[in-house]
C-alpha positions in Angstrom: 0.0 0.0 0.0 3.0 2.2 -0.5 2.1 5.6 -2.0 -1.7 5.3 -1.3 -3.4 6.8 1.7 -6.2 5.1 3.4 -9.2 6.9 4.7 -9.4 6.8 8.5 -12.6 6.6 10.3 -13.1 9.4 12.8 -12.9 8.1 16.4 -15.7 8.7 18.8 -13.5 11.3 20.6 -13.2 13.3 17.4 -15.7 16.1 17.1 -14.6 17.3 13.7 -16.8 16.4 10.8 -15.1 14.8 7.9 -14.4 17.2 5.1 -17.2 17.3 2.5 -16.3 16.8 -1.1 -18.5 18.3 -3.8 -19.7 15.8 -6.4 -18.2 16.2 -9.8 -20.5 18.2 -12.1 -21.2 16.8 -15.5 -19.8 18.7 -18.4 -22.6 20.3 -20.4 -22.3 20.5 -24.2 -24.1 23.5 -25.7 -25.1 23.5 -29.3 -24.5 27.2 -30.0 -26.2 27.2 -33.4 -29.4 25.9 -31.9 -29.1 28.3 -28.9 -28.9 31.3 -31.2 -32.0 30.7 -33.4 -34.1 33.8 -33.6 -37.9 33.8 -33.1 -40.0 33.6 -36.2 -43.6 32.6 -37.1 -42.3 29.0 -37.6 -40.3 29.0 -34.4 -42.2 31.2 -31.9 -40.6 32.1 -28.6 -42.8 32.1 -25.5 -42.5 33.7 -22.1 -44.5 34.6 -19.1 -44.7 35.6 -15.5 -43.7 33.6 -12.5 -47.1 32.3 -11.6 -48.1 31.6 -15.3 -51.1 33.9 -15.3 -49.6 36.0 -18.1 -48.2 34.3 -21.2 -46.9 35.9 -24.4 -45.3 34.9 -27.7 -42.7 36.5 -29.9 -42.6 35.7 -33.7 -40.1 38.2 -34.9 -36.3 38.7 -34.3 -35.3 41.1 -31.5 -34.2 44.5 -32.7 -31.8 45.1 -29.8 -31.0 44.0 -26.3 -29.2 45.6 -23.5 -28.9 46.3 -19.8 -30.5 49.3 -18.1 -29.0 50.6 -14.9 -31.5 53.4 -14.3 -33.0 53.8 -10.8 -36.5 52.8 -12.0 -35.2 49.5 -13.3 -33.3 48.9 -10.0 -36.5 49.5 -8.0 -38.7 47.6 -10.4 -36.5 44.5 -10.5 -34.8 44.6 -7.1 -31.5 44.2 -8.9 -28.6 46.4 -10.1 -29.8 46.3 -13.7 -32.5 44.9 -16.0 -31.8 42.8 -19.1 -34.3 43.9 -21.8 -34.9 43.1 -25.5 -36.9 45.1 -28.0 -39.1 43.3 -30.5 -41.4 44.9 -33.1 -45.1 45.1 -32.0 -46.1 43.0 -35.0 -44.0 40.2 -33.7 -45.5 40.3 -30.2 -48.7 38.6 -29.1 -50.3 38.3 -25.7 -51.5 34.7 -25.3 -53.3 35.0 -22.0 -53.6 36.9 -18.8 -54.4 40.4 -20.2 -56.8 40.8 -17.2 -53.9 40.2 -14.9 -51.7 42.9 -16.4 -51.4 46.3 -14.8 -49.2 49.2 -15.6 -47.2 51.6 -13.5 -47.2 54.9 -15.4 -44.3 57.2 -14.3 -44.6 60.9 -14.9 -41.9 60.6 -17.5 -41.0 57.6 -19.6 -43.1 54.6 -20.7 -45.5 52.4 -18.7 -44.1 49.4 -16.9 -46.4 46.3 -17.1 -46.4 43.6 -14.4 -48.6 40.7 -13.3 -51.0 41.5 -10.5 -50.9 38.0 -9.2 -47.1 37.4 -8.7 -45.7 40.9 -9.4 -43.4 39.8 -12.2 -42.1 42.7 -14.3 -42.8 41.7 -17.9 -42.7 44.6 -20.4 -42.2 48.3 -20.9 -44.3 50.4 -23.2 -47.8 49.6 -24.5 -47.7 46.3 -26.3 -50.9 47.2 -28.2 -49.9 50.6 -29.6 -46.1 51.3 -29.4 -43.9 50.4 -32.4 -41.7 48.2 -30.2 -42.2 46.2 -27.0 -39.4 46.0 -24.4 -39.5 42.5 -23.0 -37.7 41.5 -19.8 -35.3 38.8 -21.1 -35.6 36.9 -17.8 -39.3 36.2 -18.5 -38.5 34.2 -21.7 -38.8 30.4 -21.7 -35.9 29.9 -24.1 -32.9 31.6 -25.6 -33.9 34.8 -27.4 -31.3 34.5 -30.1 -29.7 37.8 -29.2 -27.2 39.0 -26.6 -27.2 42.3 -24.8 -24.9 44.7 -26.7 -25.0 47.8 -24.5 -25.4 49.2 -21.0 -27.5 52.4 -20.5 -27.8 54.8 -17.5 -24.4 53.6 -16.2 -24.1 56.9 -14.4 -26.8 55.5 -12.0 -25.2 52.1 -11.6 -25.4 50.8 -8.0 -22.1 50.9 -6.1 -22.5 47.4 -4.6 -22.4 45.6 -7.9 -19.2 46.2 -9.9 -19.7 47.0 -13.6 -18.2 44.1 -15.5 -15.5 44.6 -18.1 -17.6 43.0 -20.8 -16.8 45.2 -23.8 -20.4 46.3 -24.2 -21.2 49.9 -25.3 -21.7 52.1 -22.3 -24.0 55.1 -22.2 -24.2 57.5 -19.1 -27.9 58.1 -19.9 -30.4 56.7 -22.4 -29.0 55.0 -25.4 -29.9 57.1 -28.5 
């Protein structure tokens, strides 16, 4: 048994717990080409709120995606920033739960829609009249086929979450 160590059982006098070893994690293989498929009428992308009362579908590619660090997004999400994607209104359809949607309408800016049952923040703007709908990326069921490419309102970023050095465009205020 030279060169090999044997495990020793702890004696009754020992009060130390044996060290815990984390189980090995399986390596995941991700098919990037499948992950980056964009929504279309043939491959709609669905999403919804936490409780499932509100469901929606996207059938057009996202126009843009980014992070917003404004104070409203911080308060609305309870996080340091909000990941959002914009989709043309023609490519957005509410599948159910319109009676559960309510809007917070700030004195400036666009309405923020949320589910009245679970409180999930879902969209910005009016999905029935605005040219684009801003969808919270975290409410999607699958990969949206787009990655955030900018950060806006970075002048208002929270001090307790360092801004990552991710190479994305940065805007002190609103992205033009």
